[in-house]
C-alpha positions in Angstrom: -31.9 29.7 104.1 -32.3 33.3 103.1 -31.3 34.6 99.7 -29.6 38.0 98.9 -33.0 39.4 98.1 -34.3 38.3 101.6 -36.6 35.6 100.3 -36.4 32.3 102.2 -35.4 29.2 100.2 -34.4 31.0 97.0 -30.9 31.6 95.5 -29.7 35.1 94.8 -31.2 36.6 91.7 -29.0 37.2 88.6 -29.0 39.7 85.8 -30.3 37.0 83.5 -33.4 36.8 85.8 -33.9 40.5 85.6 -33.5 40.4 81.8 -36.1 37.7 81.5 -38.6 39.4 83.8 -38.2 42.7 82.0 -38.1 41.2 78.5 -34.7 42.7 77.6 -31.1 41.6 77.1 -28.5 41.3 79.9 -26.5 44.1 78.4 -29.6 46.4 78.5 -30.0 45.5 82.2 -26.3 46.5 82.8 -26.8 49.7 80.9 -29.9 50.7 82.9 -28.4 49.8 86.3 -25.2 51.7 85.5 -27.1 54.8 84.5 -26.1 54.8 80.8 -27.8 56.7 78.1 -29.4 55.3 75.0 -32.1 53.5 76.9 -35.7 54.5 76.6 -37.6 55.6 79.7 -40.1 52.8 79.3 -37.3 50.1 79.1 -35.5 51.7 82.1 -38.7 51.6 84.1 -39.3 47.9 83.3 -35.7 47.0 84.2 -35.8 48.9 87.5 -39.2 47.4 88.4 -37.9 43.9 87.7 -34.7 44.4 89.7 -36.7 45.8 92.6 -39.2 42.9 92.5 -36.4 40.3 92.5 -34.1 42.1 94.9 -31.3 42.1 92.4 -28.0 43.9 93.2 -25.6 44.8 90.4 -22.3 43.0 90.7 -18.8 44.1 89.7 -18.8 42.0 86.5 -21.9 43.8 85.3 -20.3 47.1 86.0 -17.3 46.1 84.0 -19.4 45.0 81.1 -21.3 48.3 81.1 -18.2 50.5 81.4 -16.2 48.6 78.7 -14.8 45.2 78.0 -13.7 42.9 80.8 -10.9 41.4 78.7 -12.3 37.9 79.6 -13.6 35.1 77.4 -15.8 32.3 78.6 -15.5 28.7 77.5 -18.3 26.1 77.5 -16.6 22.7 77.4 -17.4 19.0 78.1 -15.8 18.0 81.4 -13.6 15.2 80.2 -10.0 14.1 80.6 -9.9 12.7 77.0 -6.8 13.8 75.1 -8.5 15.7 72.3 -10.9 18.0 74.2 -8.4 18.6 77.0 -5.7 19.5 74.5 -8.0 21.8 72.6 -8.9 23.6 75.9 -5.2 24.1 76.7 -4.7 25.5 73.2 -7.6 28.0 73.7 -6.1 29.1 77.1 -2.7 29.8 75.5 -4.3 31.7 72.6 -6.5 33.7 74.9 -3.6 34.6 77.1 -1.5 35.7 74.1 -4.3 37.9 72.9 -4.5 39.6 76.4 -7.7 37.9 77.6 -8.4 36.0 80.8 -10.3 32.7 80.5 -13.3 31.6 82.4 -14.2 27.9 82.0 -17.5 26.1 82.8 -17.6 22.4 82.3 -20.7 20.5 81.2 -21.7 16.9 81.7 -22.5 14.4 79.0 -26.2 13.6 78.9 -27.3 17.0 80.3 -29.0 18.8 77.4 -29.5 21.9 79.5 -25.9 22.1 80.5 -24.7 24.2 77.6 -27.4 26.9 78.2 -26.7 26.9 81.9 -23.0 27.2 81.4 -23.4 30.1 79.0 -25.7 31.9 81.4 -23.1 31.5 84.1 -20.5 33.0 81.9 -22.7 35.9 80.9 -23.3 36.6 84.5 -19.6 37.0 85.0 -19.5 39.6 82.2 -17.4 37.8 79.6 -16.8 39.6 76.3 -17.2 36.5 74.2 -17.9 32.8 74.5 -16.1 29.7 73.1 -18.3 26.7 72.7 -16.1 23.6 72.6 -18.9 21.0 73.1 -18.0 17.8 71.2 -21.2 15.8 71.9 -24.6 16.2 70.2 -27.0 16.9 73.0 -29.8 17.9 70.6 -31.0 21.3 69.5 -29.8 24.2 71.7 -32.1 27.2 71.5 -30.4 30.1 73.2 -29.3 33.6 72.1 -26.6 35.7 73.6 -25.5 39.3 73.1 -21.8 38.7 72.9 -19.8 37.1 70.0 -19.6 33.3 70.0 -16.9 31.0 68.7 -18.0 27.4 67.9 -15.1 24.9 67.7 -15.5 21.6 65.7 -19.3 21.4 65.9 -22.4 22.9 64.3 -23.2 26.4 65.4 -25.9 25.9 68.1 -25.9 29.4 69.6 -27.4 32.5 68.2 -25.3 35.6 69.1 -24.6 39.1 68.0 -21.9 37.5 65.9 -21.2 33.7 65.6 -17.9 32.5 64.1 -16.9 28.9 63.6 -13.7 26.9 62.9 -13.3 23.2 62.4 -10.6 21.0 63.7 -10.1 19.4 60.3 -11.1 15.9 61.5 -12.7 14.8 58.3 -9.7 15.8 56.2 -7.3 14.2 58.7 -9.3 10.9 58.6 -9.3 11.0 54.8 -5.5 11.4 54.8 -5.1 8.5 57.2 -7.3 6.3 55.0 -5.6 7.4 51.8 -2.2 6.5 53.3 -3.3 2.9 53.7 -4.8 2.8 50.2 -1.6 4.3 48.8 0.4 1.4 50.4 -1.7 -1.0 48.3 -4.4 -2.1 50.6 -7.6 -2.9 48.7 -9.8 -1.4 51.4 -9.6 -0.1 55.0 -11.7 -1.2 58.0 -12.8 1.5 60.4 -13.2 1.5 64.2 -15.3 4.6 64.9 -15.8 6.5 68.1 -19.2 6.9 69.7 -21.5 8.5 67.2 -22.9 11.2 69.5 -19.5 12.8 69.2 -19.2 15.2 66.3 -15.5 14.3 66.0 -16.4 10.6 65.6 -18.9 11.4 62.8 -16.4 13.6 61.0 -13.7 10.9 61.1 -16.1 8.3 59.9 -17.1 10.6 57.0 -13.5 11.2 56.1 -12.9 7.4 56.0 -16.0 6.9 53.9 -15.2 9.6 51.4 -11.7 8.3 50.9 -12.9 4.9 50.0 -15.7 6.2 47.8 -13.4 8.4 45.9 -11.2 5.4 45.1 -14.2 3.2 44.3 -13.4 0.8 47.1 -15.6 -1.4 49.2 -16.7 0.1 52.5 -16.6 -2.7 55.2 -19.0 -2.6 58.1 -18.0 -0.1 60.7 -17.2 -1.2 64.3 -17.9 1.4 67.1 -15.8 1.8 70.3 -16.0 4.3 73.2 -12.5 5.9 72.7 -10.9 3.5 75.2 -8.1 1.0 74.6 -10.3 -1.6 76.0 -13.0 -1.1 73.3 -10.2 -1.1 70.7 -9.1 -4.5 72.1 -12.6 -5.9 71.8 -12.9 -4.7 68.3 -9.4 -6.0 67.5 -10.4 -9.5 68.4 -13.2 -9.4 65.9 -11.0 -7.9 63.2 -8.3 -10.6 63.9 -10.8 -13.3 63.2 -11.3 -12.0 59.7 -8.5 -13.1 57.5 -9.4 -10.6 54.8 -8.6 -7.6 57.1 -5.2 -6.1 56.1 -5.7 -2.4 57.1 -7.5 -0.7 60.0 -8.1 3.0 60.7 -9.1 3.7 64.3 -10.7 7.0 65.3 -8.2 7.6 68.1 -4.8 6.3 69.2 -6.1 4.6 72.4 -8.4 2.4 70.4 -5.7 1.8 67.8 -3.3 0.6 70.6 -6.0 -1.8 71.8 -6.5 -3.1 68.3 -2.8 -3.8 67.9 -2.7 -5.7 71.2 -5.6 -8.0 70.1 -4.1 -8.6 66.7 -0.8 -9.5 68.2 -2.3 -11.9 70.7 -4.2 -13.6 67.8 -1.0 -14.1 65.9 -1.7 -11.4 63.3 1.6 -9.4 63.0 1.5 -5.6 62.8 2.3 -4.3 60.2 3.3 -7.5 58.3 -0.2 -8.9 58.3 -2.3 -5.9 59.3 -1.5 -2.2 59.1 -3.0 0.1 61.8 -3.4 3.9 61.8 -4.6 5.9 64.7 -5.7 9.5 65.2 -4.4 12.3 67.6 -0.7 11.5 68.0 -0.9 11.1 71.8 2.5 11.3 73.5 2.7 7.5 74.0 2.0 6.8 70.3 5.7 6.9 69.4 6.7 4.4 72.1 4.2 1.5 71.7 5.2 -1.6 69.9 5.2 -1.1 67.0 5.3 2.7 67.1 2.0 3.9 65.8 1.3 5.7 62.5 -1.2 8.4 63.2 -2.5 11.8 62.2 -1.6 14.7 64.5 -4.4 17.0 65.5 -3.4 20.7 65.2 -4.9 21.8 68.5 -2.8 24.9 68.9 -3.3 26.1 65.3 -7.1 25.6 65.6 -7.2 27.4 68.9 -5.2 30.3 67.6 -7.3 30.7 64.5 -10.5 30.5 66.4 -9.4 33.1 69.0 -8.3 35.3 66.2 -11.8 35.3 64.7 -13.4 35.7 68.1 -11.2 38.6 69.2 -11.9 40.4 65.9 -15.6 40.0 66.5 -15.3 41.4 70.0 -13.0 44.3 69.2 -14.2 45.2 65.7 -17.9 44.3 65.7 -18.6 46.3 62.6 -15.8 44.8 60.5 -16.4 42.2 57.8 -15.6 38.8 59.4 -12.3 37.3 58.1 -12.5 33.8 56.5 -11.2 31.0 58.6 -7.9 29.4 57.6 -7.9 25.7 57.1 -5.9 23.8 59.8 -2.7 22.0 58.8 -2.7 18.3 58.0 0.2 16.2 59.4 0.5 12.5 58.8 3.0 10.9 61.2 4.3 7.7 59.6 5.8 5.2 62.0 6.2 1.4 62.0 2.6 0.2 62.3 1.8 0.5 58.5 3.3 -1.3 55.5 2.2 -2.7 52.2 -0.3 -5.6 52.4 1.0 -9.1 52.6 1.5 -11.0 49.4 -1.4 -13.4 48.6 
């Protein structure tokens, strides 16, 4: 197999390869190869030498980047069909389209620490004006710097860029609201079924539950951990059903809450007469299970719009003072799965 540079067994070189060999940024590579000014003769020589050595050919995306903005935004996101990440991606696509930008998406795989960096390199190669990092899992430290603005959604800022902005999805506040709803009904404490702790969202929801109980001076029961599935909720629900002191459960997503309700019902524990259950997300089916599920609704569209507002400002007004992020709305959806605790 012969590459574009004529070297057997190797893939076509990319601008990032030229940048690494020359010791400059990708934007500098584009400027040199497009004949722009404001590049020193020494840097220009290094880039041209590196491009010649690698057999690199400037692509159309690089030309667009050098001549102006491409009106495109790249997204690094975990490849998953789970409701939360998928809904947030849809919200980002809508917000980008409304702002006049096309979206380029690269999915990563869980358990691949190099996936985020590789995805970002792929997007930079396509000449995106900015990058959205919607990576919900902690894959360890990511050491990577890019020369376009970066928006980080719902996770610690792991990228270094010309400008990095961040906005949370409000998971901790929503979890605290769900827990406080159960305490306000009169339950003495609330048991928690958490999501897998590699997920930033699961950590935030656990922290919201913990802080609500701590603020009220209530006991914090041992935490059960599921994998976001209804099946894991069912297994946890069987353990909760065996404990007669359990009167309230906050599950970190609706699927697990539905599994908990099924296990409690099979064990003869009535929901909500004996045990109240609150979920998280407000998935479309939540209103139609038996009993209809009380939950907190994630403001995916609002978070996406706010994040894209900050990112577009960083792209189009790089010298402007960054605007503060607005807090996402909190919406508790009360249905029939919660009630005051049973009389003792």
